[in-house]
ZAMARGU-4260 file (C-alpha; in steps of 0.2 Angstrom, whole numbers, plus 5000, padded with zeros to 4 digits):
<rodrens>
0) 4702/6118/5387 | 4710/6114/5370 | 4727/6114/5379 | 4722/6102/5392 | 4715/6090/5378
5) 4731/6091/5368 | 4741/6088/5384 | 4731/6072/5388 | 4732/6066/5370 | 4751/6068/5370
10) 4753/6058/5386 | 4742/6044/5378 | 4751/6044/5362 | 4768/6044/5370 | 4764/6031/5384
15) 4750/6020/5379 | 4752/6009/5395 | 4756/5993/5385 | 4774/5989/5388 | 4787/6002/5382
20) 4786/6018/5373 | 4787/6010/5356 | 4770/6001/5358 | 4757/6013/5353 | 4746/6000/5346
25) 4748/5981/5347 | 4754/5971/5332 | 4746/5955/5326 | 4760/5945/5334 | 4771/5947/5349
30) 4789/5952/5348 | 4800/5939/5340 | 4785/5932/5330 | 4778/5935/5313 | 4760/5933/5305
35) 4761/5918/5293 | 4750/5915/5278 | 4737/5905/5289 | 4735/5921/5300 | 4744/5912/5314
40) 4759/5918/5324 | 4775/5909/5322 | 4792/5912/5328 | 4805/5921/5318 | 4820/5911/5314
45) 4831/5925/5317 | 4822/5936/5330 | 4838/5946/5334 | 4840/5952/5316 | 4835/5970/5311
50) 4829/5983/5323 | 4836/5981/5340 | 4823/5986/5353 | 4834/5986/5368 | 4847/5997/5360
55) 4834/6009/5354 | 4826/6011/5371 | 4843/6014/5379 | 4847/6028/5366 | 4830/6036/5367
60) 4827/6036/5385 | 4835/6054/5388 | 4823/6061/5375 | 4807/6052/5380 | 4800/6068/5388
65) 4802/6079/5372 | 4785/6076/5364 | 4779/6087/5349 | 4761/6085/5346 | 4754/6093/5331
70) 4739/6104/5333 | 4737/6113/5316 | 4741/6098/5305 | 4750/6108/5292 | 4767/6105/5283
75) 4776/6120/5292 | 4771/6113/5309 | 4777/6096/5305 | 4794/6102/5298 | 4796/6113/5314
80) 4792/6098/5326 | 4805/6087/5317 | 4817/6101/5318 | 4814/6103/5337 | 4817/6085/5339
85) 4833/6086/5330 | 4838/6101/5340 | 4835/6092/5356 | 4844/6076/5351 | 4828/6066/5349
90) 4810/6064/5355 | 4792/6060/5349 | 4783/6068/5335 | 4765/6064/5335 | 4752/6068/5322
95) 4734/6066/5325 | 4721/6059/5313 | 4722/6072/5299 | 4728/6075/5281 | 4744/6086/5278
100) 4749/6091/5260 | 4768/6088/5258 | 4778/6098/5246 | 4796/6096/5252 | 4807/6082/5260
105) 4804/6078/5278 | 4820/6073/5288 | 4818/6061/5303 | 4832/6064/5315 | 4841/6051/5327
110) 4833/6045/5343 | 4815/6049/5336 | 4798/6041/5335 | 4788/6048/5321 | 4770/6042/5323
115) 4753/6045/5317 | 4736/6039/5324 | 4734/6025/5311 | 4728/6025/5292 | 4718/6041/5295
120) 4734/6051/5298 | 4739/6055/5280 | 4754/6064/5272 | 4749/6067/5254 | 4761/6073/5241
125) 4756/6088/5231 | 4755/6087/5212 | 4772/6086/5204 | 4781/6080/5221 | 4797/6072/5215
130) 4808/6069/5230 | 4808/6058/5245 | 4793/6062/5257 | 4801/6055/5272 | 4820/6054/5273
135) 4830/6045/5286 | 4849/6047/5287 | 4851/6044/5306 | 4851/6030/5319 | 4838/6024/5332
140) 4822/6029/5323 | 4804/6022/5324 | 4791/6027/5310 | 4774/6020/5313 | 4755/6022/5310
145) 4755/6034/5295 | 4749/6034/5277 | 4760/6041/5264 | 4752/6045/5247 | 4762/6049/5232
150) 4759/6058/5216 | 4762/6054/5197 | 4779/6062/5198 | 4795/6052/5201 | 4796/6053/5220
155) 4798/6040/5234 | 4788/6038/5249 | 4800/6033/5263 | 4819/6032/5261 | 4831/6025/5274
160) 4849/6027/5269 | 4866/6027/5278 | 4856/6023/5294 | 4856/6011/5308 | 4843/6003/5319
165) 4826/6008/5311 | 4809/6001/5314 | 4795/6004/5301 | 4778/5997/5306 | 4760/5998/5302
170) 4762/6010/5288 | 4752/6012/5272 | 4763/6018/5257 | 4754/6021/5241 | 4756/6027/5223
175) 4773/6035/5223 | 4781/6038/5206 | 4797/6028/5209 | 4797/6016/5223 | 4787/6017/5239
180) 4799/6011/5252 | 4818/6011/5250 | 4832/6005/5262 | 4850/6006/5258 | 4868/6007/5265
185) 4861/6003/5282 | 4861/5990/5296 | 4848/5984/5308 | 4832/5988/5298 | 4815/5980/5301
190) 4799/5983/5290 | 4783/5974/5297 | 4764/5975/5296 | 4765/5988/5282 | 4756/5990/5265
195) 4766/5995/5250 | 4755/5997/5235 | 4754/6004/5217 | 4771/6011/5215 | 4770/6018/5198
200) 4787/6014/5190 | 4797/6003/5202 | 4795/5993/5218 | 4785/5990/5233 | 4800/5988/5245
205) 4817/5991/5238 | 4835/5989/5244 | 4849/5993/5232 | 4865/6000/5238 | 4875/6003/5223
210) 4873/6004/5204 | 4890/6002/5195 | 4891/6012/5179 | 4909/6014/5173 | 4917/5998/5167
215) 4934/6006/5169 | 4932/6008/5188 | 4933/5993/5199 | 4915/5989/5206 | 4921/5988/5224
220) 4929/6006/5223 | 4914/6013/5214 | 4902/6006/5227 | 4912/6012/5241 | 4912/6030/5234
225) 4893/6028/5231 | 4891/6024/5249 | 4900/6039/5256 | 4897/6047/5268 | 4893/6032/5278
230) 4890/6040/5295 | 4879/6027/5303 | 4876/6014/5290 | 4886/6002/5279 | 4893/6001/5261
235) 4882/5986/5259 | 4865/5984/5268 | 4866/5970/5281 | 4855/5963/5296 | 4837/5966/5291
240) 4820/5959/5294 | 4805/5961/5282 | 4789/5952/5288 | 4771/5951/5287 | 4769/5965/5274
245) 4756/5967/5260 | 4765/5972/5244 | 4753/5974/5229 | 4750/5981/5212 | 4768/5989/5210
250) 4774/5993/5193 | 4790/5982/5194 | 4794/5971/5208 | 4785/5968/5224 | 4802/5966/5233
255) 4819/5971/5226 | 4831/5966/5240 | 4850/5966/5236 | 4854/5966/5255 | 4862/5952/5265
260) 4860/5943/5282 | 4841/5945/5282 | 4824/5936/5285 | 4809/5938/5274 | 4794/5930/5281
265) 4775/5930/5280 | 4774/5943/5266 | 4760/5943/5253 | 4766/5949/5236 | 4751/5951/5225
270) 4748/5958/5208 | 4765/5965/5205 | 4773/5964/5188 | 4787/5953/5195 | 4785/5944/5212
275) 4802/5948/5219 | 4821/5948/5215 | 4836/5946/5226 | 4852/5951/5217 | 4868/5950/5226
280) 4860/5943/5242 | 4869/5932/5253 | 4864/5922/5269 | 4845/5926/5267 | 4830/5916/5274
285) 4814/5917/5263 | 4800/5908/5271 | 4781/5907/5272 | 4778/5921/5259 | 4765/5921/5246
290) 4771/5926/5229 | 4755/5929/5218 | 4761/5939/5203 | 4764/5940/5184 | 4782/5934/5184
295) 4792/5925/5197 | 4808/5927/5208 | 4826/5931/5201 | 4843/5928/5209 | 4858/5936/5200
300) 4874/5945/5203 | 4876/5964/5198 | 4894/5966/5205 | 4911/5960/5201 | 4918/5961/5219
305) 4928/5947/5227 | 4917/5939/5241 | 4901/5946/5235 | 4889/5935/5225 | 4872/5927/5228
310) 4874/5912/5240 | 4867/5904/5255 | 4849/5907/5252 | 4835/5896/5259 | 4817/5896/5251
315) 4806/5887/5263 | 4787/5884/5263 | 4783/5898/5251 | 4768/5898/5240 | 4770/5902/5222
320) 4756/5907/5210 | 4764/5915/5195 | 4751/5917/5181 | 4760/5925/5166 | 4778/5921/5166
325) 4789/5906/5160 | 4797/5903/5177 | 4794/5903/5195 | 4812/5904/5201 | 4826/5909/5190
330) 4844/5909/5195 | 4858/5915/5184 | 4876/5909/5183 | 4887/5913/5197 | 4874/5909/5211
335) 4879/5896/5224 | 4871/5886/5238 | 4852/5889/5236 | 4841/5878/5246 | 4823/5876/5239
340) 4813/5866/5252 | 4795/5861/5253 | 4788/5876/5243 | 4771/5875/5235 | 4767/5879/5217
345) 4750/5883/5210 | 4748/5892/5193 | 4737/5895/5178 | 4753/5894/5168 | 4767/5881/5170
350) 4780/5882/5183 | 4798/5878/5183 | 4814/5882/5191 | 4828/5888/5179 | 4844/5881/5187
355) 4861/5886/5179 | 4870/5883/5196 | 4877/5866/5201 | 4873/5870/5219 | 4854/5871/5220
360) 4847/5859/5233 | 4830/5852/5235 | 4822/5837/5246 | 4818/5821/5238 | 4799/5818/5234
365) 4794/5836/5235 | 4786/5847/5222 | 4803/5858/5222 | 4812/5843/5214 | 4798/5841/5201
370) 4799/5860/5196 | 4818/5860/5193 | 4822/5862/5174 | 4836/5850/5170 | 4842/5861/5155
375) 4858/5866/5165 | 4859/5856/5180 | 4848/5845/5191 | 4846/5849/5209 | 4856/5841/5222
380) 4849/5832/5237 | 4848/5844/5252 | 4856/5839/5268 | 4845/5827/5278 | 4843/5838/5293
385) 4835/5851/5282 | 4823/5839/5274 | 4819/5830/5290 | 4814/5847/5298 | 4801/5850/5285
390) 4791/5835/5292 | 4792/5840/5310 | 4780/5852/5319 | 4783/5870/5314 | 4791/5876/5330
395) 4805/5863/5328 | 4810/5870/5311 | 4818/5887/5317 | 4829/5878/5329 | 4834/5865/5316
400) 4838/5878/5302 | 4847/5889/5315 | 4859/5875/5318 | 4860/5869/5300 | 4862/5885/5290
405) 4879/5890/5298 | 4886/5873/5295 | 4880/5874/5277 | 4887/5891/5274 | 4904/5885/5281
410) 4904/5870/5269 | 4900/5882/5255 | 4915/5892/5259 | 4926/5877/5260 | 4920/5871/5243
415) 4923/5887/5235 | 4940/5888/5243 | 4944/5870/5237 | 4939/5874/5220 | 4951/5889/5220
420) 4938/5901/5213 | 4948/5916/5212 | 4938/5923/5197 | 4919/5925/5198 | 4908/5924/5183
425) 4904/5941/5174 | 4889/5949/5182 | 4873/5953/5174 | 4866/5971/5173
</rodrens>
């Protein structure tokens, strides 16, 4: 009888009858949309960024019948199920509602769905656990509906590196000693509807590809060596989407995102020491997030690499409530083409935007303009098409920004070329 029950459960967990095999449980919003701060669904500006559903399904289809459903709920069984999926080339590893103590790193192979049954499926680090609980160095992976619980040791919850086409959704990741969730040297990553809370030392969600250490070695060489072996991923992370996540009470930053070519929307960063930072980021849309933390957002460069410096960033309709710090937004020298448009500021402390760049743009008669500190440079007037878009109905904005941003990026590149900027400012550390 137990065998029949397990077989039925495997079918239900693998094929829930709502769309394709990825859809175990419905998300708050349909594909291509995110949950905004008013608990309403709104279209993503870049719906094709991050995880590619069609590509995943095509790669996964030959392995869909390989379903490993845990029955004993122990670490050895979970390791064996993941190994079986790797041996077969992919499949589904399904964990029922139970708690499993984890003492070693779990490797998630390519073409695999690793799923639990929701928050009551708990993988709990044993005392002293100081490695990555879940490690992804593969392609075409879905991880969903699990709780990962850390220990006081210096471990991480979920690490995605040298990977391609990975979806993380409906996860609860809590109290790891380092950072809770890390993605690096990767392409096509989506993190959504996930809670990342109480990382003890560092960040809720982190993406940092390279730390340059030796001033005698060129940064581009050092970062390329650090990225090896790049089997599926990239030297620098690109093409990602982070939306509708709850990121709270982490020891350092809620978000630490060095990656480029991404969209960050509808996230709630609450009670972190710092709200977020975006070092080295290029071509990123940051909109409809709530940053409610002790200290604000930072943009700065950590590399001295030709063509890689912070630029083409749009901050649109975010809500800031920074309670302890002396800035809401701080940009350091060497950043370019930052568009601060129609954000809202509410604080127990004062608010200001520290602007050392001569290419920070804001719209007239908005609170953004009022917040810019003129110690270095005043803001410039943002292009009319962006400012006009903020007063149109919300569905009009994605189409408008989608047209305007590539034009702005092109103009920025031309301005940099015309100025003959062969040498970049020295980076910060």
